[in-house]
DRENZA-60730 format. One record per residue (C-alpha): residue number from 0; x, y, z; residue in one letter. Coordinates in Angstrom, 2 decimals. Layout:
% residues N
+-----+---------+---------+---------+------+
! seq !    east !   north !      up ! type !
+-----+---------+---------+---------+------+
! NUM !       X !       Y !       Z !    a !
...
+-----+---------+---------+---------+------+
This chain:
% residues 264
+-----+---------+---------+---------+------+
! seq !    east !   north !      up ! type !
+-----+---------+---------+---------+------+
!   0 !   -6.53 !   76.60 !  -17.55 !    x !
!   1 !   -6.23 !   79.33 !  -14.92 !    x !
!   2 !   -3.88 !   79.42 !  -11.97 !    x !
!   3 !   -6.72 !   78.59 !   -9.56 !    x !
!   4 !   -7.67 !   75.44 !  -11.48 !    x !
!   5 !   -4.07 !   74.29 !  -11.70 !    x !
!   6 !   -3.60 !   74.79 !   -7.96 !    x !
!   7 !   -6.81 !   72.86 !   -7.19 !    x !
!   8 !   -5.69 !   69.96 !   -9.37 !    x !
!   9 !   -2.28 !   69.91 !   -7.68 !    x !
!  10 !   -3.86 !   69.99 !   -4.22 !    x !
!  11 !   -6.22 !   67.14 !   -5.04 !    x !
!  12 !   -3.38 !   64.98 !   -6.31 !    x !
!  13 !   -1.30 !   65.70 !   -3.22 !    x !
!  14 !   -4.18 !   64.76 !   -0.93 !    x !
!  15 !   -4.74 !   61.54 !   -2.87 !    x !
!  16 !   -1.05 !   60.64 !   -2.57 !    x !
!  17 !   -1.06 !   61.42 !    1.15 !    x !
!  18 !   -4.09 !   59.17 !    1.65 !    x !
!  19 !   -2.30 !   56.39 !   -0.25 !    x !
!  20 !    0.65 !   56.75 !    2.12 !    x !
!  21 !   -1.64 !   56.54 !    5.15 !    x !
!  22 !   -3.31 !   53.40 !    3.82 !    x !
!  23 !    0.03 !   51.78 !    3.06 !    x !
!  24 !    1.26 !   52.74 !    6.53 !    x !
!  25 !   -1.84 !   51.14 !    8.07 !    x !
!  26 !   -0.98 !   47.89 !    6.25 !    x !
!  27 !    2.50 !   47.79 !    7.80 !    x !
!  28 !    3.41 !   46.13 !   11.13 !    x !
!  29 !    2.78 !   48.21 !   14.26 !    x !
!  30 !    6.49 !   49.09 !   14.30 !    x !
!  31 !    5.90 !   51.07 !   11.11 !    x !
!  32 !    8.05 !   51.37 !    8.01 !    x !
!  33 !   10.75 !   53.57 !    6.50 !    x !
!  34 !   10.07 !   56.23 !    3.93 !    x !
!  35 !   11.74 !   54.04 !    1.30 !    x !
!  36 !    9.39 !   51.13 !    1.99 !    x !
!  37 !    6.32 !   53.38 !    2.01 !    x !
!  38 !    7.32 !   55.20 !   -1.17 !    x !
!  39 !    7.68 !   51.91 !   -3.02 !    x !
!  40 !    4.37 !   50.54 !   -1.69 !    x !
!  41 !    2.51 !   53.73 !   -2.62 !    x !
!  42 !    4.25 !   53.98 !   -6.02 !    x !
!  43 !    5.70 !   57.40 !   -5.23 !    x !
!  44 !    9.18 !   58.83 !   -5.54 !    x !
!  45 !   11.11 !   58.89 !   -2.28 !    x !
!  46 !   11.35 !   62.72 !   -2.20 !    x !
!  47 !    7.57 !   63.03 !   -2.72 !    x !
!  48 !    6.86 !   60.47 !   -0.01 !    x !
!  49 !    9.26 !   62.18 !    2.39 !    x !
!  50 !    7.69 !   65.59 !    1.77 !    x !
!  51 !    4.17 !   64.29 !    2.33 !    x !
!  52 !    5.14 !   62.31 !    5.43 !    x !
!  53 !    6.83 !   65.36 !    6.90 !    x !
!  54 !    3.65 !   67.39 !    6.39 !    x !
!  55 !    1.52 !   64.65 !    7.94 !    x !
!  56 !    3.96 !   64.42 !   10.86 !    x !
!  57 !    3.63 !   68.14 !   11.60 !    x !
!  58 !   -0.12 !   67.71 !   12.07 !    x !
!  59 !    0.17 !   64.52 !   14.12 !    x !
!  60 !   -1.33 !   62.28 !   11.45 !    x !
!  61 !    1.88 !   60.22 !   11.41 !    x !
!  62 !    4.67 !   59.93 !   13.97 !    x !
!  63 !    8.32 !   59.03 !   13.45 !    x !
!  64 !   10.01 !   56.55 !   15.74 !    x !
!  65 !   13.70 !   56.55 !   14.85 !    x !
!  66 !   13.76 !   55.68 !   11.13 !    x !
!  67 !   10.20 !   54.34 !   10.95 !    x !
!  68 !    6.91 !   56.12 !   10.44 !    x !
!  69 !    3.76 !   54.98 !   12.29 !    x !
!  70 !    0.16 !   56.21 !   12.29 !    x !
!  71 !   -0.07 !   59.30 !   14.48 !    x !
!  72 !   -1.83 !   60.21 !   17.70 !    x !
!  73 !   -4.00 !   62.86 !   16.04 !    x !
!  74 !   -5.21 !   60.37 !   13.45 !    x !
!  75 !   -6.18 !   58.00 !   16.26 !    x !
!  76 !   -8.03 !   60.81 !   18.08 !    x !
!  77 !   -9.98 !   61.80 !   14.98 !    x !
!  78 !  -10.75 !   58.17 !   14.23 !    x !
!  79 !  -12.37 !   57.72 !   17.62 !    x !
!  80 !  -14.78 !   60.56 !   16.82 !    x !
!  81 !  -15.77 !   59.26 !   13.40 !    x !
!  82 !  -18.76 !   57.06 !   12.59 !    x !
!  83 !  -16.88 !   54.09 !   11.12 !    x !
!  84 !  -19.54 !   53.12 !    8.58 !    x !
!  85 !  -21.73 !   56.14 !    7.73 !    x !
!  86 !  -19.88 !   57.20 !    4.59 !    x !
!  87 !  -19.34 !   53.64 !    3.42 !    x !
!  88 !  -23.01 !   52.75 !    3.80 !    x !
!  89 !  -24.26 !   55.89 !    2.04 !    x !
!  90 !  -22.05 !   55.33 !   -1.00 !    x !
!  91 !  -22.20 !   51.54 !   -1.21 !    x !
!  92 !  -25.91 !   51.02 !   -0.54 !    x !
!  93 !  -27.07 !   51.70 !   -4.15 !    x !
!  94 !  -24.55 !   49.20 !   -5.55 !    x !
!  95 !  -25.57 !   46.50 !   -3.06 !    x !
!  96 !  -29.25 !   47.18 !   -3.77 !    x !
!  97 !  -28.63 !   46.84 !   -7.50 !    x !
!  98 !  -27.03 !   43.43 !   -6.98 !    x !
!  99 !  -29.96 !   42.30 !   -4.83 !    x !
! 100 !  -32.43 !   43.49 !   -7.48 !    x !
! 101 !  -30.55 !   41.67 !  -10.24 !    x !
! 102 !  -31.17 !   38.31 !   -8.56 !    x !
! 103 !  -34.26 !   39.25 !   -6.50 !    x !
! 104 !  -32.50 !   37.90 !   -3.43 !    x !
! 105 !  -30.72 !   39.49 !   -0.46 !    x !
! 106 !  -27.27 !   41.03 !   -0.56 !    x !
! 107 !  -25.14 !   42.22 !    2.35 !    x !
! 108 !  -21.93 !   44.07 !    3.09 !    x !
! 109 !  -19.89 !   43.14 !    6.17 !    x !
! 110 !  -16.81 !   44.88 !    7.57 !    x !
! 111 !  -14.01 !   43.36 !    9.69 !    x !
! 112 !  -13.92 !   44.80 !   13.20 !    x !
! 113 !  -11.00 !   45.23 !   15.65 !    x !
! 114 !  -12.14 !   42.23 !   17.68 !    x !
! 115 !  -11.46 !   39.84 !   14.80 !    x !
! 116 !  -15.11 !   39.44 !   13.83 !    x !
! 117 !  -17.44 !   41.01 !   11.29 !    x !
! 118 !  -20.02 !   43.79 !   11.51 !    x !
! 119 !  -22.94 !   43.53 !    9.10 !    x !
! 120 !  -23.50 !   47.12 !    7.95 !    x !
! 121 !  -25.74 !   46.78 !    4.87 !    x !
! 122 !  -28.52 !   44.33 !    4.17 !    x !
! 123 !  -30.67 !   44.79 !    1.07 !    x !
! 124 !  -33.45 !   42.72 !   -0.47 !    x !
! 125 !  -34.49 !   42.43 !   -4.11 !    x !
! 126 !  -37.52 !   44.61 !   -4.78 !    x !
! 127 !  -39.68 !   41.67 !   -5.91 !    x !
! 128 !  -38.75 !   39.14 !   -3.22 !    x !
! 129 !  -41.82 !   37.66 !   -1.56 !    x !
! 130 !  -39.95 !   35.79 !    1.15 !    x !
! 131 !  -36.44 !   35.81 !    2.52 !    x !
! 132 !  -34.57 !   33.14 !    4.41 !    x !
! 133 !  -33.39 !   34.38 !    7.81 !    x !
! 134 !  -33.94 !   37.68 !    9.58 !    x !
! 135 !  -32.49 !   41.17 !    9.43 !    x !
! 136 !  -29.14 !   41.02 !   11.23 !    x !
! 137 !  -27.68 !   44.50 !   10.66 !    x !
! 138 !  -25.67 !   45.30 !   13.76 !    x !
! 139 !  -25.47 !   41.62 !   14.72 !    x !
! 140 !  -22.81 !   39.04 !   13.85 !    x !
! 141 !  -22.76 !   35.77 !   11.99 !    x !
! 142 !  -20.83 !   32.75 !   13.31 !    x !
! 143 !  -17.58 !   32.75 !   11.36 !    x !
! 144 !  -17.26 !   29.01 !   10.70 !    x !
! 145 !  -20.87 !   28.61 !    9.52 !    x !
! 146 !  -21.24 !   31.64 !    7.24 !    x !
! 147 !  -19.75 !   32.47 !    3.87 !    x !
! 148 !  -18.71 !   35.92 !    5.15 !    x !
! 149 !  -16.96 !   34.32 !    8.09 !    x !
! 150 !  -15.14 !   31.86 !    5.87 !    x !
! 151 !  -13.75 !   34.72 !    3.77 !    x !
! 152 !  -12.49 !   36.40 !    6.94 !    x !
! 153 !  -11.00 !   33.21 !    8.37 !    x !
! 154 !   -9.30 !   32.44 !    5.04 !    x !
! 155 !   -7.18 !   35.57 !    5.56 !    x !
! 156 !   -5.38 !   33.79 !    8.41 !    x !
! 157 !   -2.58 !   31.25 !    7.90 !    x !
! 158 !   -3.56 !   27.65 !    8.66 !    x !
! 159 !   -1.23 !   27.52 !   11.68 !    x !
! 160 !   -2.89 !   30.56 !   13.24 !    x !
! 161 !   -6.33 !   29.15 !   12.50 !    x !
! 162 !   -5.51 !   26.09 !   14.58 !    x !
! 163 !   -4.67 !   28.39 !   17.48 !    x !
! 164 !   -7.63 !   30.75 !   17.21 !    x !
! 165 !  -10.58 !   28.54 !   16.27 !    x !
! 166 !  -12.69 !   27.66 !   19.32 !    x !
! 167 !  -12.28 !   24.15 !   20.62 !    x !
! 168 !  -15.90 !   23.34 !   19.80 !    x !
! 169 !  -17.51 !   24.54 !   16.55 !    x !
! 170 !  -21.25 !   24.89 !   17.02 !    x !
! 171 !  -23.55 !   23.02 !   14.62 !    x !
! 172 !  -26.42 !   25.14 !   13.27 !    x !
! 173 !  -27.65 !   22.48 !   10.85 !    x !
! 174 !  -26.58 !   18.88 !   10.15 !    x !
! 175 !  -24.41 !   20.27 !    7.33 !    x !
! 176 !  -22.43 !   22.75 !    9.47 !    x !
! 177 !  -18.71 !   21.97 !    9.40 !    x !
! 178 !  -17.70 !   21.24 !   13.00 !    x !
! 179 !  -14.42 !   19.38 !   12.37 !    x !
! 180 !  -11.36 !   21.63 !   12.55 !    x !
! 181 !   -9.35 !   19.81 !    9.89 !    x !
! 182 !  -12.26 !   19.83 !    7.43 !    x !
! 183 !  -12.85 !   23.54 !    8.01 !    x !
! 184 !   -9.18 !   24.39 !    7.52 !    x !
! 185 !   -9.14 !   22.47 !    4.22 !    x !
! 186 !  -12.19 !   24.41 !    3.06 !    x !
! 187 !  -10.60 !   27.70 !    4.06 !    x !
! 188 !   -7.53 !   26.83 !    2.01 !    x !
! 189 !   -9.85 !   26.35 !   -0.96 !    x !
! 190 !  -11.55 !   29.68 !   -0.25 !    x !
! 191 !   -8.11 !   31.30 !   -0.25 !    x !
! 192 !   -7.25 !   29.77 !   -3.61 !    x !
! 193 !  -10.54 !   30.43 !   -5.42 !    x !
! 194 !  -11.23 !   33.86 !   -3.95 !    x !
! 195 !  -14.78 !   33.28 !   -2.71 !    x !
! 196 !  -16.72 !   31.23 !   -0.15 !    x !
! 197 !  -19.93 !   29.21 !   -0.29 !    x !
! 198 !  -22.23 !   27.81 !    2.34 !    x !
! 199 !  -25.03 !   25.42 !    1.43 !    x !
! 200 !  -27.44 !   24.50 !    4.25 !    x !
! 201 !  -24.71 !   25.21 !    6.85 !    x !
! 202 !  -26.16 !   28.21 !    8.72 !    x !
! 203 !  -29.86 !   27.75 !    8.08 !    x !
! 204 !  -31.76 !   24.97 !    6.28 !    x !
! 205 !  -32.08 !   25.67 !    2.54 !    x !
! 206 !  -29.87 !   28.76 !    2.64 !    x !
! 207 !  -27.29 !   29.12 !   -0.16 !    x !
! 208 !  -24.82 !   31.97 !    0.32 !    x !
! 209 !  -21.84 !   33.31 !   -1.66 !    x !
! 210 !  -19.26 !   35.79 !   -0.35 !    x !
! 211 !  -16.28 !   37.52 !   -1.92 !    x !
! 212 !  -13.66 !   39.89 !   -0.47 !    x !
! 213 !  -13.33 !   43.59 !   -1.23 !    x !
! 214 !   -9.81 !   44.98 !   -0.88 !    x !
! 215 !   -8.37 !   48.48 !   -0.85 !    x !
! 216 !   -5.53 !   49.75 !   -3.00 !    x !
! 217 !   -3.01 !   48.13 !   -0.64 !    x !
! 218 !   -4.68 !   44.72 !   -0.93 !    x !
! 219 !   -6.07 !   44.79 !    2.61 !    x !
! 220 !   -9.45 !   43.15 !    3.23 !    x !
! 221 !  -11.86 !   45.99 !    4.03 !    x !
! 222 !  -15.30 !   44.47 !    3.40 !    x !
! 223 !  -17.06 !   41.30 !    2.30 !    x !
! 224 !  -19.87 !   41.20 !   -0.25 !    x !
! 225 !  -22.48 !   38.46 !    0.11 !    x !
! 226 !  -25.41 !   37.29 !   -1.98 !    x !
! 227 !  -27.79 !   34.70 !   -0.58 !    x !
! 228 !  -31.22 !   33.18 !   -0.90 !    x !
! 229 !  -33.26 !   30.00 !   -0.46 !    x !
! 230 !  -32.17 !   27.08 !   -2.62 !    x !
! 231 !  -35.69 !   26.84 !   -4.04 !    x !
! 232 !  -34.96 !   30.09 !   -5.93 !    x !
! 233 !  -31.20 !   30.52 !   -5.73 !    x !
! 234 !  -29.71 !   27.21 !   -6.76 !    x !
! 235 !  -26.19 !   26.04 !   -7.49 !    x !
! 236 !  -26.74 !   26.46 !  -11.23 !    x !
! 237 !  -26.81 !   30.25 !  -10.61 !    x !
! 238 !  -23.44 !   30.36 !   -8.85 !    x !
! 239 !  -21.31 !   31.21 !  -11.94 !    x !
! 240 !  -23.50 !   34.16 !  -12.95 !    x !
! 241 !  -23.84 !   35.29 !   -9.34 !    x !
! 242 !  -20.05 !   35.31 !   -8.89 !    x !
! 243 !  -19.68 !   37.28 !  -12.12 !    x !
! 244 !  -22.17 !   39.94 !  -11.03 !    x !
! 245 !  -20.62 !   40.09 !   -7.57 !    x !
! 246 !  -17.24 !   40.75 !   -9.19 !    x !
! 247 !  -18.81 !   43.57 !  -11.20 !    x !
! 248 !  -20.17 !   45.08 !   -7.98 !    x !
! 249 !  -16.82 !   44.63 !   -6.25 !    x !
! 250 !  -14.97 !   46.32 !   -9.12 !    x !
! 251 !  -17.40 !   49.25 !   -9.02 !    x !
! 252 !  -16.92 !   49.65 !   -5.28 !    x !
! 253 !  -13.14 !   49.47 !   -5.65 !    x !
! 254 !  -13.32 !   52.14 !   -8.35 !    x !
! 255 !  -15.57 !   54.30 !   -6.17 !    x !
! 256 !  -13.47 !   54.16 !   -3.01 !    x !
! 257 !   -9.87 !   53.38 !   -3.96 !    x !
! 258 !   -8.94 !   53.14 !   -7.63 !    x !
! 259 !   -9.29 !   56.83 !   -8.40 !    x !
! 260 !   -6.70 !   57.68 !   -5.76 !    x !
! 261 !   -4.46 !   54.77 !   -6.78 !    x !
! 262 !   -4.10 !   56.19 !  -10.27 !    x !
! 263 !   -3.97 !   59.84 !   -9.20 !    x !
+-----+---------+---------+---------+------+
């Protein structure tokens, strides 16, 4: 291997490690974290983490406030100029389409937004579907308490915080929509334990929907994968196989976006 190849390999690994540090830093409280904490979270030696953080600090990608590092002003400026979903959609769309084709139903990908809700960024339909429950909602938002995507997002919150943040009145979309706070919180605890959410006739009549979380290398929820269809075609007997295939899709997305850097 020539000197140029060796240098390219070294550069790629350094970039991957720096990105890991940035992601771990984003998962920390707003007050930031010390180099020791970040090194441990990113599975790096302290000297390596310190060297990378110092380089990132020089370019404004991180800032240091006393002993803690925080995400930097330049990173925030660049982030405001970026399309938040373009790259994600381009790379994830084929995987979501493949899942939809496997079951000949619709599959979606939703992303948490800064307002505490979800943005639906991908919606695909199986190539042989003749009819689909619902309407195209890309760019719109589902009600959190009455959708499987929303239940996955809400399940990220502790029960005490849920009691504070849930609206006083939960709107009923069908007779099966959960509108009682205590019942919803119990269901969200179950979602948290089992790792996926289900709605059955809760958002629209005859709609069965399954959702599962997608997490980055730091364990942060970054997207939610959903498969849904009318109960006349997509019944409860298909749930085990659907969850298996959704996990396969989730693993492939994790490998595509995060695992390569995590093992770099």
